Each structure stands twice: as structure tokens, then as C-alpha cells.
DOFIRO-970562 format. One record per residue (C-alpha): residue number from 1; residue in three letters; x, y negated, z. Coordinates in Angstrom, 1 decimal. Layout:
<sites>
  num  residu      xx      yy      zz
  NUM     Ala       X       Y       Z
...
</sites>
This chain:
<sites>
  num  residu      xx      yy      zz
    1     Unk   -20.8    18.2   -38.6
    2     Unk   -22.9    15.9   -40.8
    3     Unk   -26.0    14.2   -39.1
    4     Unk   -29.1    13.4   -41.2
    5     Unk   -31.1    11.0   -39.1
    6     Unk   -34.1    11.7   -41.4
    7     Unk   -34.2    15.4   -41.2
    8     Unk   -32.2    15.6   -37.9
    9     Unk   -29.9    18.5   -39.3
   10     Unk   -26.1    18.5   -38.3
   11     Unk   -24.3    20.8   -40.5
   12     Unk   -20.8    22.6   -39.9
   13     Unk   -18.0    23.6   -42.3
   14     Unk   -17.7    27.3   -43.0
   15     Unk   -14.4    27.8   -44.3
   16     Unk   -12.5    30.6   -45.7
   17     Unk    -8.7    30.4   -46.8
   18     Unk    -7.0    32.6   -49.7
   19     Unk    -3.0    31.9   -49.4
   20     Unk    -0.4    33.1   -51.7
   21     Unk     3.3    33.1   -50.7
   22     Unk     6.2    33.7   -52.9
   23     Unk     8.3    36.6   -50.8
   24     Unk    12.4    36.2   -50.4
   25     Unk    13.7    39.1   -52.3
   26     Unk    16.7    39.7   -54.5
   27     Unk    15.0    41.4   -57.6
   28     Unk    11.1    40.7   -59.0
   29     Unk     8.3    43.0   -57.7
   30     Unk     8.8    45.6   -60.4
   31     Unk    11.8    45.1   -62.4
   32     Unk    15.4    44.4   -61.3
   33     Unk    15.5    40.7   -62.6
   34     Unk    16.7    38.1   -60.2
   35     Unk    13.9    36.7   -58.2
   36     Unk    15.3    33.1   -57.4
   37     Unk    14.3    31.5   -60.8
   38     Unk    13.9    28.0   -59.3
   39     Unk    17.3    26.4   -61.0
   40     Unk    17.5    28.7   -64.4
   41     Unk    17.0    27.7   -67.2
   42     Unk    13.5    28.6   -68.7
   43     Unk    13.1    32.2   -70.1
   44     Unk    16.5    33.1   -68.8
   45     Unk    15.9    35.5   -65.9
   46     Unk    13.7    37.8   -67.9
   47     Unk    13.7    41.5   -69.3
   48     Unk    11.4    43.8   -71.0
   49     Unk     9.2    44.6   -67.9
   50     Unk     8.4    41.1   -66.9
   51     Unk     8.0    39.8   -70.6
   52     Unk     5.4    42.7   -70.8
   53     Unk     6.7    44.5   -73.9
   54     Unk     5.2    47.7   -75.0
   55     Unk     6.5    50.7   -73.5
   56     Unk     7.9    49.3   -70.3
   57     Unk     7.5    50.9   -67.0
   58     Unk     7.5    49.0   -63.7
   59     Unk     9.0    50.2   -60.3
   60     Unk     8.3    49.0   -56.7
   61     Unk    10.6    47.0   -54.8
   62     Unk    11.1    48.4   -51.3
   63     Unk    12.1    45.1   -49.7
   64     Unk     8.8    43.3   -50.8
   65     Unk     6.7    46.0   -49.3
   66     Unk     8.6    46.2   -46.0
   67     Unk     8.1    42.4   -46.0
   68     Unk     4.4    42.7   -46.4
   69     Unk     4.4    45.4   -43.4
   70     Unk     6.5    42.6   -41.4
   71     Unk     3.7    40.0   -41.8
   72     Unk     0.8    42.2   -41.3
   73     Unk     2.3    43.7   -37.9
   74     Unk     2.7    39.8   -36.9
   75     Unk    -0.4    39.2   -37.7
   76     Unk    -2.2    42.0   -35.7
   77     Unk    -3.3    44.3   -39.2
   78     Unk    -3.9    47.8   -39.3
   79     Unk    -1.1    49.2   -41.7
   80     Unk    -2.8    51.5   -44.6
   81     Unk    -0.5    54.9   -44.5
   82     Unk    -2.1    55.6   -48.1
   83     Unk    -2.1    52.2   -50.7
   84     Unk    -2.2    51.8   -54.5
   85     Unk    -1.7    49.2   -56.8
   86     Unk    -4.4    48.3   -59.5
   87     Unk    -4.4    46.4   -62.7
   88     Unk    -6.4    42.7   -62.5
   89     Unk    -7.3    42.3   -65.9
   90     Unk    -7.8    38.9   -67.5
   91     Unk    -6.6    36.8   -70.6
   92     Unk    -4.6    34.1   -70.1
   93     Unk    -1.2    32.5   -71.3
   94     Unk     0.5    33.0   -68.2
   95     Unk    -0.1    36.6   -68.0
   96     Unk     2.5    38.2   -70.2
   97     Unk     0.9    41.5   -70.0
   98     Unk    -3.1    40.5   -70.3
   99     Unk    -3.5    42.2   -66.8
  100     Unk    -1.4    41.5   -63.2
  101     Unk    -0.5    44.3   -61.2
  102     Unk    -2.3    43.9   -57.7
  103     Unk    -4.1    45.7   -55.3
  104     Unk    -8.2    45.9   -55.0
  105     Unk    -9.9    48.5   -52.5
  106     Unk    -6.8    49.8   -50.5
  107     Unk    -4.6    46.9   -49.5
  108     Unk    -1.3    47.4   -47.5
  109     Unk    -2.8    45.6   -44.6
  110     Unk    -6.5    44.8   -43.3
  111     Unk    -8.5    43.5   -40.3
  112     Unk    -6.3    41.4   -38.6
  113     Unk    -6.6    38.0   -36.8
  114     Unk    -4.5    34.7   -35.9
  115     Unk    -4.9    32.6   -32.7
  116     Unk    -4.5    28.8   -33.3
  117     Unk    -4.6    26.1   -30.9
  118     Unk    -7.2    23.5   -31.1
  119     Unk    -8.7    20.7   -29.1
  120     Unk   -11.3    23.1   -27.6
  121     Unk    -8.8    25.9   -26.8
  122     Unk    -7.7    29.1   -28.4
  123     Unk    -9.5    29.9   -31.6
  124     Unk    -9.2    33.6   -33.3
  125     Unk    -9.4    33.8   -36.9
  126     Unk    -9.8    37.1   -38.3
  127     Unk    -8.0    38.2   -41.2
  128     Unk    -9.8    40.5   -44.1
  129     Unk    -6.6    41.6   -45.7
  130     Unk    -2.9    41.2   -46.9
  131     Unk    -2.3    42.7   -50.3
  132     Unk     0.7    42.7   -52.6
  133     Unk     0.6    41.4   -56.5
  134     Unk     3.2    39.5   -58.7
  135     Unk     3.3    36.1   -59.8
  136     Unk     2.6    34.7   -62.8
  137     Unk     4.5    33.0   -65.9
  138     Unk     4.7    28.9   -65.5
  139     Unk     2.6    26.7   -67.8
  140     Unk     3.8    23.0   -69.1
  141     Unk     1.2    21.0   -70.4
  142     Unk     2.8    18.2   -73.2
  143     Unk     2.1    16.0   -75.5
  144     Unk     3.4    16.0   -79.2
  145     Unk     5.1    12.1   -79.6
  146     Unk     4.1    11.9   -83.1
  147     Unk     0.8    13.6   -83.7
  148     Unk    -0.3    13.0   -80.0
  149     Unk    -1.7    16.5   -79.9
  150     Unk    -1.4    18.6   -77.0
  151     Unk     0.6    21.6   -76.4
  152     Unk     2.1    23.7   -73.7
  153     Unk     5.1    25.7   -73.2
  154     Unk     5.6    29.0   -71.4
  155     Unk     8.6    29.8   -68.7
  156     Unk     8.4    33.4   -68.1
  157     Unk    11.1    33.3   -65.4
  158     Unk     8.6    33.3   -62.7
  159     Unk     6.4    36.1   -64.1
  160     Unk     6.9    39.0   -61.5
  161     Unk     8.3    37.4   -58.6
  162     Unk     6.2    39.1   -55.8
  163     Unk     3.7    37.7   -53.8
  164     Unk     1.5    38.6   -50.7
  165     Unk    -2.0    37.3   -50.7
  166     Unk    -3.6    36.8   -47.5
  167     Unk    -7.4    36.2   -47.3
  168     Unk    -9.1    35.1   -43.8
  169     Unk   -12.6    35.8   -43.1
  170     Unk   -15.0    32.9   -43.1
  171     Unk   -14.3    31.7   -39.4
  172     Unk   -12.6    28.6   -40.0
  173     Unk   -15.0    25.5   -38.6
  174     Unk   -12.9    22.3   -39.3
  175     Unk   -10.5    20.9   -41.7
  176     Unk    -8.2    20.6   -38.7
  177     Unk    -8.4    24.4   -38.0
  178     Unk    -7.9    25.2   -41.8
  179     Unk    -4.4    22.9   -41.3
  180     Unk    -3.6    24.4   -38.0
  181     Unk    -4.0    28.2   -39.5
  182     Unk    -1.9    27.3   -42.4
  183     Unk     1.0    25.6   -40.7
  184     Unk     0.8    28.9   -38.1
  185     Unk     1.1    31.4   -41.1
  186     Unk     3.9    29.3   -42.5
  187     Unk     5.8    29.4   -39.6
  188     Unk     5.3    33.0   -39.5
  189     Unk     6.3    33.7   -42.7
  190     Unk     9.7    31.8   -42.0
  191     Unk    10.3    33.3   -38.5
  192     Unk    10.1    36.7   -40.3
  193     Unk    12.4    35.5   -42.8
  194     Unk     9.8    36.6   -45.6
  195     Unk     9.2    33.3   -47.4
  196     Unk    10.2    30.0   -47.4
  197     Unk     6.7    28.7   -47.0
  198     Unk     7.4    25.4   -49.0
  199     Unk     4.0    24.1   -50.8
  200     Unk     6.1    21.1   -52.7
  201     Unk     7.9    23.9   -55.1
  202     Unk     4.8    26.3   -55.2
  203     Unk     6.2    29.1   -53.3
  204     Unk     3.2    28.5   -50.9
  205     Unk    -0.2    28.2   -52.4
  206     Unk    -3.9    27.8   -50.6
  207     Unk    -7.4    28.2   -52.2
  208     Unk   -10.3    27.5   -49.9
  209     Unk   -14.0    28.5   -49.8
  210     Unk   -16.0    26.2   -48.5
  211     Unk   -19.8    26.1   -47.6
  212     Unk   -21.9    24.3   -44.8
  213     Unk   -24.8    25.7   -42.9
  214     Unk   -27.0    23.9   -40.4
  215     Unk   -25.4    24.1   -36.9
  216     Unk   -26.9    27.1   -34.9
  217     Unk   -27.9    29.3   -37.9
  218     Unk   -26.0    32.3   -39.0
  219     Unk   -26.8    32.6   -42.6
  220     Unk   -23.9    31.6   -45.1
  221     Unk   -24.5    28.6   -47.6
  222     Unk   -23.4    28.7   -51.4
  223     Unk   -19.3    28.6   -51.3
  224     Unk   -17.2    26.6   -53.5
  225     Unk   -13.9    27.3   -54.4
  226     Unk   -11.3    24.5   -54.0
  227     Unk    -7.8    24.5   -56.1
  228     Unk    -5.0    22.3   -56.8
  229     Unk    -3.8    21.3   -52.8
  230     Unk    -0.2    21.2   -52.7
  231     Unk     0.3    20.0   -49.1
  232     Unk    -1.3    20.7   -45.8
  233     Unk    -2.5    17.0   -45.5
  234     Unk    -4.2    17.7   -49.1
  235     Unk    -6.0    21.0   -47.7
  236     Unk    -7.2    18.9   -44.8
  237     Unk    -8.4    16.2   -47.0
  238     Unk   -10.0    18.2   -49.8
  239     Unk   -11.8    20.3   -46.9
  240     Unk   -13.2    17.0   -45.5
  241     Unk   -14.6    15.7   -48.7
  242     Unk   -16.0    18.8   -49.9
  243     Unk   -17.9    19.4   -46.5
  244     Unk   -19.3    15.8   -46.8
  245     Unk   -20.1    16.1   -50.3
  246     Unk   -22.0    19.3   -49.9
  247     Unk   -23.8    17.9   -46.8
  248     Unk   -24.8    14.7   -48.8
  249     Unk   -25.8    16.9   -51.5
  250     Unk   -28.4    18.8   -49.2
  251     Unk   -29.5    15.9   -47.7
  252     Unk   -30.5    14.7   -51.0
  253     Unk   -32.2    17.4   -52.0
  254     Unk   -29.9    19.1   -54.3
  255     Unk   -28.8    22.4   -54.1
  256     Unk   -25.2    23.6   -53.9
  257     Unk   -23.9    25.1   -57.3
  258     Unk   -21.6    27.9   -56.6
  259     Unk   -18.5    26.9   -58.5
  260     Unk   -14.6    26.4   -58.5
  261     Unk   -13.5    22.5   -58.2
  262     Unk   -10.1    21.1   -58.2
  263     Unk    -8.7    18.4   -55.7
  264     Unk    -7.5    14.9   -57.5
  265     Unk    -5.0    13.6   -54.8
  266     Unk    -5.0    10.0   -56.3
  267     Unk    -8.7     9.7   -56.4
  268     Unk    -9.0    11.7   -53.0
  269     Unk   -12.0    13.7   -54.6
  270     Unk   -12.8    17.3   -56.0
  271     Unk   -14.0    17.9   -59.7
  272     Unk   -15.5    20.8   -61.3
  273     Unk   -13.7    22.9   -63.0
  274     Unk   -15.9    26.1   -63.9
  275     Unk   -19.1    27.2   -62.6
  276     Unk   -19.5    30.7   -61.1
  277     Unk   -21.4    31.9   -64.2
  278     Unk   -18.1    31.7   -66.0
  279     Unk   -16.1    34.0   -63.8
  280     Unk   -14.1    36.6   -65.1
  281     Unk   -15.0    40.4   -64.2
  282     Unk   -11.6    41.6   -63.5
  283     Unk   -12.3    45.3   -64.3
  284     Unk   -10.0    46.7   -61.7
  285     Unk    -8.9    50.0   -62.2
  286     Unk    -5.8    52.0   -60.6
  287     Unk    -2.1    51.1   -62.0
  288     Unk    -1.5    54.1   -63.8
  289     Unk     2.3    53.5   -64.3
  290     Unk     3.0    53.3   -60.3
  291     Unk     2.1    56.1   -58.1
  292     Unk     0.1    55.7   -54.7
  293     Unk     2.2    54.4   -52.0
  294     Unk     2.6    56.7   -48.9
  295     Unk     3.6    54.5   -45.9
  296     Unk     4.8    56.5   -43.0
  297     Unk     4.2    55.9   -39.2
  298     Unk     7.7    56.2   -39.0
  299     Unk     8.7    53.3   -41.3
  300     Unk     6.5    51.3   -39.8
  301     Unk     7.8    51.8   -36.4
  302     Unk    11.4    51.1   -37.9
  303     Unk     9.8    47.8   -39.1
  304     Unk     8.3    46.9   -35.4
  305     Unk    11.5    47.7   -33.4
  306     Unk    13.2    44.8   -35.6
  307     Unk    10.4    42.3   -35.9
  308     Unk    12.1    38.8   -34.6
  309     Unk    10.8    36.4   -31.9
  310     Unk     7.6    35.1   -33.5
  311     Unk     6.0    31.5   -33.1
  312     Unk     3.6    32.3   -30.4
  313     Unk     6.5    34.0   -28.3
  314     Unk     8.7    31.2   -28.8
  315     Unk     5.9    28.6   -27.7
  316     Unk     5.4    30.6   -24.6
  317     Unk     9.2    30.8   -23.6
  318     Unk     9.4    27.2   -24.5
  319     Unk     6.9    26.1   -21.9
  320     Unk     8.7    28.8   -19.3
  321     Unk    12.1    27.9   -19.8
  322     Unk    11.8    24.3   -20.6
  323     Unk     8.5    23.2   -18.8
  324     Unk     7.1    21.1   -21.9
  325     Unk     3.6    21.2   -22.5
  326     Unk     1.6    23.3   -24.7
  327     Unk     1.2    20.8   -27.4
  328     Unk     4.7    19.6   -27.6
  329     Unk     5.7    23.4   -27.9
  330     Unk     3.1    23.5   -30.9
  331     Unk     5.1    21.0   -32.5
  332     Unk     8.3    22.0   -32.0
  333     Unk     7.5    25.5   -33.3
  334     Unk     5.8    24.5   -36.5
  335     Unk     8.5    25.4   -38.4
  336     Unk    11.4    27.8   -37.5
  337     Unk    14.3    25.4   -38.3
  338     Unk    12.9    22.4   -36.2
  339     Unk    12.7    24.9   -33.1
  340     Unk    16.4    25.7   -33.7
  341     Unk    17.1    22.2   -34.1
  342     Unk    15.7    21.8   -30.7
  343     Unk    17.0    24.6   -28.9
  344     Unk    20.6    23.3   -30.4
  345     Unk    19.9    20.3   -29.0
  346     Unk    19.2    21.3   -25.6
  347     Unk    22.0    23.5   -25.7
  348     Unk    24.5    20.9   -26.5
  349     Unk    23.2    18.4   -23.8
  350     Unk    25.4    17.7   -21.0
  351     Unk    22.4    17.9   -18.5
  352     Unk    21.4    21.5   -20.4
  353     Unk    17.7    22.8   -19.8
  354     Unk    17.4    19.2   -17.1
  355     Unk    17.1    17.2   -20.5
  356     Unk    14.8    19.5   -22.5
  357     Unk    11.5    17.6   -22.1
  358     Unk    13.2    14.1   -22.6
  359     Unk    14.8    15.8   -25.9
  360     Unk    11.5    17.1   -26.7
  361     Unk     9.6    14.0   -26.2
  362     Unk    12.5    11.9   -28.4
  363     Unk    12.2    14.7   -31.2
  364     Unk     8.2    14.6   -32.0
  365     Unk     8.0    10.5   -31.1
  366     Unk    11.1     8.8   -32.4
  367     Unk    12.8    11.3   -34.8
  368     Unk     8.9    12.3   -36.3
  369     Unk     8.4     8.9   -36.9
  370     Unk    11.6     8.2   -38.5
  371     Unk    11.3    11.4   -40.5
  372     Unk     7.9    10.3   -41.9
  373     Unk     9.6     7.1   -42.9
  374     Unk    12.4     8.2   -44.7
  375     Unk    10.4    11.4   -46.1
  376     Unk    12.7    13.8   -44.9
  377     Unk    12.7    16.4   -42.3
  378     Unk    13.9    16.0   -38.9
  379     Unk    16.6    19.2   -39.4
  380     Unk    17.7    18.0   -42.7
  381     Unk    18.1    14.3   -41.5
  382     Unk    21.4    12.6   -40.4
  383     Unk    21.1    12.9   -36.7
  384     Unk    22.6    16.2   -35.8
  385     Unk    21.4    18.3   -32.5
  386     Unk    24.4    17.5   -30.7
  387     Unk    24.5    14.0   -32.1
  388     Unk    20.8    13.7   -30.5
  389     Unk    22.0    15.4   -27.2
  390     Unk    24.8    12.7   -26.9
  391     Unk    22.4     9.9   -26.9
  392     Unk    19.6    11.6   -24.4
  393     Unk    22.9    12.2   -22.2
  394     Unk    23.7     8.4   -22.4
  395     Unk    20.4     7.2   -21.8
  396     Unk    19.8     9.8   -18.5
  397     Unk    23.1     8.6   -17.2
  398     Unk    22.0     5.1   -17.3
  399     Unk    24.8     4.2   -19.7
  400     Unk    22.1     3.0   -22.2
  401     Unk    18.6     1.9   -21.4
  402     Unk    15.4     3.1   -23.2
  403     Unk    14.7     0.1   -25.6
  404     Unk    18.7     0.3   -26.3
  405     Unk    18.3     3.9   -27.2
  406     Unk    15.5     3.4   -29.8
  407     Unk    17.6     0.8   -31.5
  408     Unk    20.6     3.1   -31.6
  409     Unk    18.6     6.4   -32.8
  410     Unk    17.3     4.0   -35.7
  411     Unk    21.0     3.1   -36.7
  412     Unk    22.1     7.1   -36.3
  413     Unk    19.4     7.7   -38.5
  414     Unk    20.0     5.2   -40.9
  415     Unk    23.9     5.4   -41.1
  416     Unk    24.8     8.8   -39.7
  417     Unk    27.2     7.6   -37.2
  418     Unk    27.4     9.2   -33.9
  419     Unk    25.6     7.7   -30.7
  420     Unk    28.9     6.6   -28.9
  421     Unk    30.1     5.0   -32.0
  422     Unk    26.6     3.1   -32.5
  423     Unk    25.7     1.8   -29.1
  424     Unk    29.8     0.3   -28.9
  425     Unk    29.3    -1.2   -32.6
  426     Unk    25.6    -2.7   -31.4
  427     Unk    27.1    -3.8   -28.0
  428     Unk    24.1    -1.8   -26.5
  429     Unk    25.8    -0.7   -23.2
  430     Unk    24.1    -1.2   -20.3
  431     Unk    26.2    -2.6   -17.3
  432     Unk    25.8    -0.4   -14.4
  433     Unk    28.3    -1.8   -12.1
  434     Unk    26.7    -3.8    -9.3
</sites>
């Protein structure tokens, strides 16, 4: 919280997050065009439906609906037995039809929650709703070399790709809690296999509603929506900045304006984009081209039966089976591929689960540091699980010392060579014969 020595008011942030995630389906939400548009030339994965041509009719993608039900179940939501789609009307060049097919008053999933690990223990964040909608076209802004005038290009490939939007209640109380919530949500989507959850390529996007209030009060302050955050670090920094900006404004006797602000990564600040007075009235009404959707109990039960192991379950299993700390298990399960990397390393170790604690420690510390330095994920790096396991076995069997093993892993990360070869090449063997 922010502390004012004159007025002796400590403020606490009140944060709600809206997260859009692209679903991994073969085709788009309402037409048979391929949903994998990333590497396609502009405007090639399109048809009359996603181009918004007159007279076309949308058709619901069943796999996308199954994916959103899976997500709702994983987040303890109630799944609606009757739901429908609605038109969200607004005019913008990235919206081909002039409206977006979304959901308004009857979302597929509602009233769930997510538990997150914080320094103060487990915090429960309530989830208001998870609903289905379609993505929009991509705009690229350019400047003409000759005239110097700006212009924009429209690529419709992304339009119609299925999206799920999750809206939390304003239960988040710090930038760190927001970061943990997002990491947890992304890992749930990855474990379910419904989304890549990649923020860098735009398939996982987050907006934050931030307000502050004096500690100990229940009233909500004026909220500001923050956009344009494309990494977990950016979300953390943007919320920290916005909390301090609002506290300083109130301490100086100013009032907070309800507005939309954009995060500017280079400056580490938020800037005003538009005030709420200019906000759109979306004039929602039921989508007349799609029938209401009935979700049977039998279908929900069928999906429940095939839910995979989720991050929270895997965390508990890691603690029980491998004897690692809760903190380490949270780190290792933060992404599906990292958790798999850890398990493959343990399985490849000559000493089996006895090496599990040491392997966890080396992944989090040494490999974590090297992956940050080289800007590459541990699981994408040159040190394979079996190669890491071999190094840990040599270390535990005292054929190499800890300082030498640290030198070896740096060389392994740099060259991709096997542990034994690096230790021989650099003469790192420990003499153990008396």
C-alpha cells in the first residue's frame, strides 16, 4: 500500500483481470478456415464468413465449446445448461462484420475460483465468468516513405479465430498476486491442451482494471483499465506503476478519472488512451444466425472424465513423490513443458527419485539463470533432461565437485555437448582414489 505521512492513509490496490486466450482448434470459431494463421501470407486463410460478406451464415465450432467447458471445470465454474451467443456492435477497421459474435448475459461458464500461492499463504480469487468469442483482424500501421503520411494495412487471417475471455472478480490485491494468477491460468490452459498461452505472439492477452482504496474500507475506488501489456513482467510493472500513480494523485488532492490507459514498456509508465465518457455502448442483442446452445449434463460428465492432471494436482504429487518444497513445485509446474522436463530428468537419473531434490534445485537455480541470460526457455535449451540427469549423477557419485559441475553446465548450455564430454574436455574430474 501507499502511505501518506500527512493524511496517514495507507492505500491498497483492488485489481480485476480480463484475459483473452486463443484456443488451439483446427478451424476458426464460426467457419471452416484454418485457425493456424501465424505463418500464412496476409489474407489467405479467409472465406466469405470471416470476411464478413453479406448473406453468409456462421456455424459453431464444437471443439472450441468443449475447450471452454474443460477450462471452466478446471477453474471450478458452474457450466450453463442453456447458453447463447450475442452480437457486440462497434465500428473499427479490424472488425469485418461491424459486430463481433460474443456472449453477454448467459456465458458458458460462471462463478468459479482459482487458488494462488502467495507469501501470506493461499489466496482464493473468484472468477466471474468465462465466455466464448471470436478474434478480430490484425492492423499494421505504417508511414508512406514518399509522402510521410500514415496508413494502415488489414490482415483478416486472424479474424474468427476462437477466443475465450476470462473475467476475474476484483479480488487481487497486489501486482505479484496478479502475476501469479496469470502464470497459474496460463499453465492450466497448457495442461488442458486448449491454448499455447503465449503472450509474445498475442495468443494470450491481458487487460487489468486497477483502483485503490484506503486499507480497511470496503468501497471500490474509481477504476482505470490498463491495456497493451505483452508479458507477465509488463503486467506486474504496469500495475505497480498505476497503483503508485493513483495514490500520488489522491494524496495531492486530485480525483481519479475513469479511463483506459496504455502501458508504455520503454518508459515504464501508463498513458491515457481514452476517457470512459467516450466508451462504446455495444448494443448487445442475441445473435440471430446462431441457435441457443444446450449443454447436456452427459457431455459435461464425459469431458470431466478425460480431464488431465492439472498444475495443482501435479504440484502436490511433486511434493509427495519427490520430497521437494512447495516453492520449488510451484516453479517447476509453472509451465507444462518445464514440468515434463523435470520429470524426464528424474526418470533418466541413475539414482532415480533420490536425485529429485538436487535436479529441482539445479533446474531452478543454474538452468534458470542460464536460460535468462540466453533468453531461451529451459526446455528449449541445449541441455536435454537426460544430459542434466547424467551431470547430477556424476555430482552425486562424487566424480565431479559442485564448482566444477557449475562450470560444466555453463559449457553444456553454450555448446550442447554431453556432460561426460565437457568434463573430460575441461579436465574437471575429481580424484577420489586415496
